[in-house]
N, C-alpha and C positions, 0 to 999 in steps of 0.2 A: 504493499500500499504506499503510495507516494503523498507526502506532506510537504507543504511549503514552510520555510523556516519558522514563521510566525504561527503556524498550525500545529506544529509538532507537540504532542502531550508530554509535558515535562516530567510526569510521574512514571513514564514508560521506561524501562531498562532496555537500551538499544541492543540489537543484535548485529552481527556482522553485515547482515544484508541492509539494515537501515541506519548503520553508525554515522554514515556522511550526514544523513538528514538531521540526526540528533545533534551532530557537531555544528552544523550550520545553524541550527536553531539556538545553540549555546553562544555561538558568535553573535547572533542577531540580538538576543536578549541582553548580552553584556555590552553591546554597542561597539564591537570590535569590526574594523574595516580591513584587517590583515588577511592576507592570502591563506588558504588552508593548505599547509605543508604536509608531506608524508610524515615528517617527525611528529608533528602535533597529532595528526590522526592516530598514528601508532600508540602515542602516549595515552590519548583518551580512551582508545580501544581496551587498553589494560583495565582502566577503571570501569568501563562498561562490563567487561567480562567478570569484574568482582562484584556485580550487582548494584553499581551506581547508575543513577538516572541524572538527567540534566538539572532537575531541581536540587538534588544532593549536590551536585558539583558547584552549582552557583551558591549554596548555603555554605560550602566548605571553603570557597574563595572568599566569603565575606567574614566568616568567623571561625575560630579554632575550637578544638573539642571543649575547652574550659569556658567558651562563649566570649572570649576576648575578640576584639575587632582585628582582622588582618590589615596590612598595609594596603593601600590601593595601588593599582598599576601605575608605574611611572611614565612619563610622557615618552621616552626613548626606550622603554623597557620591551624586549621581545616577548611574543606571546608564550613560546615554549618555555622561556626562563621563568615568566610569571607563573604558569601553571605548576612547574616543578617545584619552585620555592614555596608557593603558598599551600599546596597540597602535600608538602612534606610534613606539615604539622599533623596529618591524619594518619601517620604510621606511629606505632608505639615507640620505637626507638631506631637507630641506624641499623641494627641487624635485620628488623622487619622490613625496612626499607629495601635492603639488600634481597630479602626474600620475596619481595612484593606482597607482604602481608598487611593489609589495611584494617583500619578501625571500621565499625559498622557505619553505614552512611547516615547522615543527619536527617535525610528525608527517605522514607520508605518508597520502594518502586514497585511497579506491576509489570508483568510480562505483556507483550503486545497482544496475546491471545485473551488474558484476562481482562486487559482494557477493552478490547473489542467486545467481549462478552457483556460487560457491564454497560458499555455505550449502546449496544443494541437492546438491552433490557430497559434502559432509560427511555430510548426512543420508542419502544413498544408501549410503555406507560403513558408517554406524554403524547402520542400521536392521536388524532381524533378518531373515535370508534365508529365503525360503519353503523348506519341507521338501520335497525331491524324493523320490519314490517309490524304495525299494530296488530294485536289481538282483537277478539270480539268485544272484550271489556274495554280496551283502549279506544276503540272506534265509538262506542257509546258515550265515553268521556268526552271525546273530541266534539261530537255532535252536541252534547249537552253545553259545552263550553261556546260553541258558536251560536248556539240558540240564546243563551244568556246574553252574549255581545250583541246580537241583533235586536233583542228586546231593549237594551240600554241605549242604542243608537236611535234617538227619536228624531222625529221631523223638525226642522229649524222653525217652522211656523208654530209647532206645538210648543217649542221651548220659548219662544217669544210670548205666546198666550199665558203660559206659567209664569214668566217673569212679570208681565203686566199685572196678573193676579195678585202675586206677591207684593208688589209696589201698591196696589190698592188696599191690601189688607194691612200694610204698615202705615198708610196714610189714615186709614180708619182708626187704628190703634191711637195715632197721635191726636185725632179729633177728640177721642174721648178723654184725653188728658187736658184739653183746652176748656176754659169755662163755657157753660151753655149760653145761648143768646140772650136768655133772660136774666143771667147773672152777669153779663158783661157790663161794665160801667158805660153809661150813655153820655156821649159828647153832643153838644149842640151842632147841628148840621151834619148829617151823616154823609160820609164822602164816598165818593166812587173809588173802585179798586185802582184805577190808574193814579189818581191823586195820591193814594196811599203809597204805591210803589214808588212814585217819584219822591216823595218826602222820606221814605226809608232810604233810598239811594243816596239823596242828599245829605241825609243824617250820618249815614255811614261815611260818606266822603268828608264831611265836616269833622267827624271824629278823628278820622286819620290824619287830617291836616293839623287838628288841634292837639295831637299827641307831643307832650313836651320834648321827647328825645327827637322826634322828627323834625319839630320846628327849629330846635337847637342846631342840629347838624345842617339843615338846609340854610338857615341864616348864617352859620359860620361860612359855609361854601360860598354864598352869595356875597358876603363882604369881603372874603379873600379872593374871590374871583378865580377859583381852581376847582380841578375834578377831586372826587373824594379819594382817599387812600383806601387800600384794602381792608384796613381795619375799621374805618368809618363806613365802608359799604356794608361790611357784616353787621355793625351796630345799627345802621339804618334798616336794613333787611329784617332784623330781629324786631326793631321798633315798629316797622310796618306791619309785620306779621301779628304782634301784640295788638296794634291799633285795630286791625281788620277783626281779630278775634272779639275784642271788646266791642267793637261796633255792631257786629254780627249778634252777640248777646244782648246788646241793647235794643236792637230791633225786635228780637222775641220777647224782651221785658215790656217794651212799649205797647207791643201788639196785645199783650194780656195784662195791661195796666188795671190794677184794682184799687188804686187810691194809697197804696203803700209807698214807702220811700224809694225812690228811683235811683238808679246810677246816673252819673252825668251823661253818659252816651245816651241812655234811654230818655232822659228829661230833654236833651237836644233834639232827638227825633220827634218827640211829641211837640216840641215847640215848632218844628218845621211842619208838623202835620195839622196842628191847631191853628198856626198863624199864616198859612198859605191859602189863598182863595182857591175854591174848588176847580175853577176853569183855568188855573195857572198851567201854562205849557211847560214841557219838559226843559226846553231852552231857557225859558224865563227862570225857572227853578235853579238851574246851574248858574245863571248871572246873578241871582241873588246870593248863592252860596259863595261865588268867587268875591263878590262884593263885600260880603261879611269877613271873609278870610283877609282881605287887604286892610280892613279896618281894625283888625287886632293889632 
């Protein structure tokens, strides 16, 4: 089996047939660009024959048996000399070096046959399984699931009607919370809905423009004739959001006023509602609002 240098499994003990592939993988992982000489090939073959793999050789070149660090390869050091000098620490003594008796490798290795067997078993476990045809029980379960899905997939018009019905029920529940017609405080001169909407809009706009933080920031920018800073923009946004919320609550409070003490926003909206003639147009209402804002 042919492997590229970066594909050779480092934990496989090379044989004479694939020793060159393993050695080129060793050079590739060590970052050596030296040519592979016959002397280096014979040197490494002896280590392969003793049960050493590429992972074990790299570990031995980096650390001694006592886990102390080996010296790195010098800039002009020959590969053969570097291998001999660093791997010498993995003999027990000089006599064992002469007899070619090495210590146990720091990394265990596998034969190529064992590695192939393990690799095939992993592939068998991870590969997609072939789909088997469903039995009678599986077919019934599939049809039941499809029928349930079809029942849940309703017509868009039907969903729209259901949504309208829910909104109507919610509005009906809100009507029950509001005072009844006979219990509402009566003001002289009942107004049309259009005048009430214009007065509520004018009151909300007036409440926003009257917010102290909004007026303070806008006045400062107008006086200094500049654009707002990011911090001022954030403060202004927060103030506008708070003013709109308070104005919205004021509209609800003014619409259900029963003589109790009102907030400033609700009192301002009632003032617009009670002090504006019934036939006032929307443009006239806005003109009155801007005129009042300039007078402040």
